[in-house]
N, C-alpha and C positions, 0 to 999 in steps of 0.2 A: 470196779475200774476196768476199762476196756485194755486190751493188750495192743501193742504197737509192733509194727514191722518196720525195721531199720534197713535202709537200701543204701549200699554204696552206688556209685555211678558208673564210671568207666569200667568196662569188663563185667558188670553186674547187670546193670538195666539194658545195656547195649554193648556190644564188642567193639568198643571205639579205639582200642588201643592201636590196632593196625592203622586207623586214619591218623592217630597222633604220631606214630612212628614214621609215617610216610612224610609228615609235614617237618619233623626235625631232620629227616634225611635231606629234605629239600633245602633247609637252610644251613645246615652243617657241612654238606658235602663240598661246598666251595671253599671250606676251611680245612679240607683234607681229612673229615671225619666221616666214616662209614657207619651209620647207625643200624646195625643189625639187631636181631632180637635180643641177644645177650647184652648188648651195649645199651640198648633201650632199658631193659630190666634193671640193669646195674646203676645206670648213671641218670636216667630221666624219669622213669616212672614214680609218681608220688611226689615229685619236687616241683615247685614253682618255676616259671620260666626264668625269673631273675636268678635263683638259685643255680639252675642248670647252667646258664651263660657264664655266671662268675665261676663255677667249678671247672667247666669244660674248656672254656676260652678266658682264662684269668688275665691275659694281657690286652684283651679287646677293649678299645675305648668305650666309655659309657655310653656316649651318643650312639655308636654303632650297635652296642649290645641292646639298647631300647629299640633301635630300628629293626634288628634282626627278630626280636621278640614281637614286635608289631606285625611283621610280615608273616611270622609263624602262626600268630593268632588268627590273621586274615585267612591263611591258607586252611587252617583247620575249620574255621567256621564255614568255609565254601564246601569242605568235604563232609562235614558232620550233617549237612542238609540231607544226605543220602543214607543216613544211619537208620537202622531198624531196631526194635526192641528184640531182646532174646526171644527165643521160641517160647510160647506159653505165657509171657509176662502179662498182657492185658487181661486174659482169662483169669490168671491167678490173682491179680490184684482186685478184679472185680468180686471174685469169691471171698477174698478176705474182707471186702467192705460189706458184703452180705452177712458176713459173721461178726461184724462190728469192730473189727480191727481198725486201728488207726495207722497211717504210714508216716515215715520221716526219711529224710535224705541226710546222709552223713557222708561228705565226701573230702578228698584232698583237693579236688579242683577249686579255683577261685570262682567267685560268685558269677562273674560275667561269663566266663568259659562254661560253667555248668548250665546256665539258662540257655546257651546256644546248643548244648547238647540235649537238653529237655525238651525244647520246643518241637523238633521234628518228630520226637517220639510221642507227642501229645500228653507229656507229662508236667508241664509247667505248673499246673494248679492241682496236682495230685497228691501233694504232702501237707500234713498238718503242721510240720515243723522242717526247717531246712538248716543244716549247720555245714559251714564252709571252713575247713581246718585253718586257713590263714586268719580267720576271724576268731577262732577258739583258742588261739595261742600256741598251739603245736599241732603237728601232723602226725597221722597214724604212721608208726604203730603205737604212738602215745595214745593213751585212752582219753585224752582231753576232749576230742570232738564227740565221742559218745557220751561222755560225762555232761558235757554241755547239752546235748540233745535230751538226756534224761531230765536235767534240770528244767529245760524249757518245757517239757511234757509233764513235769511233776510225777515222774514214773519211777517205780522200783525197778531194778535190772531184771528180776526174775519175770516181769511182765512183758519183756521185750524179746525179740528174735531179730537177729542181724543177718543180712545177706551180704557176702563178700566174695571176692574172687582171688585174693592175694593173702600171702601168709602175714603180711604187715596189717592189712585189714582185719583179718582173723584175730591177729594178737591184740590189736586195739580194742575189739569189741569183747573178747574173753576178759582182758584186764579190767574192763568196766563191769565185769560180772554178767554180761549178756551172753546166751548161747548163740552159736553161729551156725548157719547153713552156708556151705562154701560152694561156689559153681565152678566147674572145671572149664573155664574159657582161656586161661592164661598160664595155669600152673598145674603140675601133676597132683593127683589126688593124695599121694603119700606126703607132699609138702604141706598141703592144707590140713591134713588130719595131725601132722605133727605140730602144726601151729596152734592146735586146739579146736578145730572144727567138730561139732557134734554130729553133723550130717553133711555129706558130699554128693552133689547132683550135677547131672549134665546141663540142665536147663529148667525153666519153670513148669514145662509140661510134665515132669515126673509126678506120677501119681501119689508118691509118698508125700508130697508137699500138701496135699489136700487132707490126707490123713493127719499130717502135723497141725493144720489148722484147727482140726477138731480135737486133736490130743497132743497139745504142745508139750506134754510131759515126756513124749517120746525122745525129745532132745536131751534130757537128763538121764537117759539110759546109755547103753553101750554105744559108741561111735559107730556109725555104719557108713558105707559107700553105695551109692546107686547111680554112677555117673555114666554118661555117654562117653566114649573115648575121645582124648584129644585129637583135633583134626591135624 
């Protein structure tokens, strides 16, 4: 049975979190809320738009909340057209295909938002399976999205490798029994290692990833870090 690479979306395939934060700043600033990086990480990232509005603006009328979400999504869709894949991603995915790896997407993003992110990256048809957390019954760090992907692919966890950029994502995959490669796009390497990442890298151009494709057993050895520094 072929192995499978599981990919998170935002912050993993493309560094879209800055784009998302800008859209939330745009719609929340009129309500007196400044969406800095810390606020985004604590209150927005990994949640659905409805959850965010209900939590941050609990007194907002439902119709106004829906309008705000619509405006936010429209702004994001416009910005994400300019998104680019992380360095080395196209070459790495091609190398994985040449080695008979399959690919799956496992994301907390809703289906519609995910497709808008994948289109400009040229990845809309790159996956053998796609799991959206709101359709899997729970969001990361719950392992439900990864368990759903394993079920779709009829795969044992040992035959998978997950790519994540956040402690929540790392925790979700490791709880499902899947070893994780973490990318240093939004969190410090220490946070990712503490969450359970077997390998920490800066991007997909790191040569160690090609070694891993040929020898996936290295992820079962001592955790290691090979990242470029955070910008």
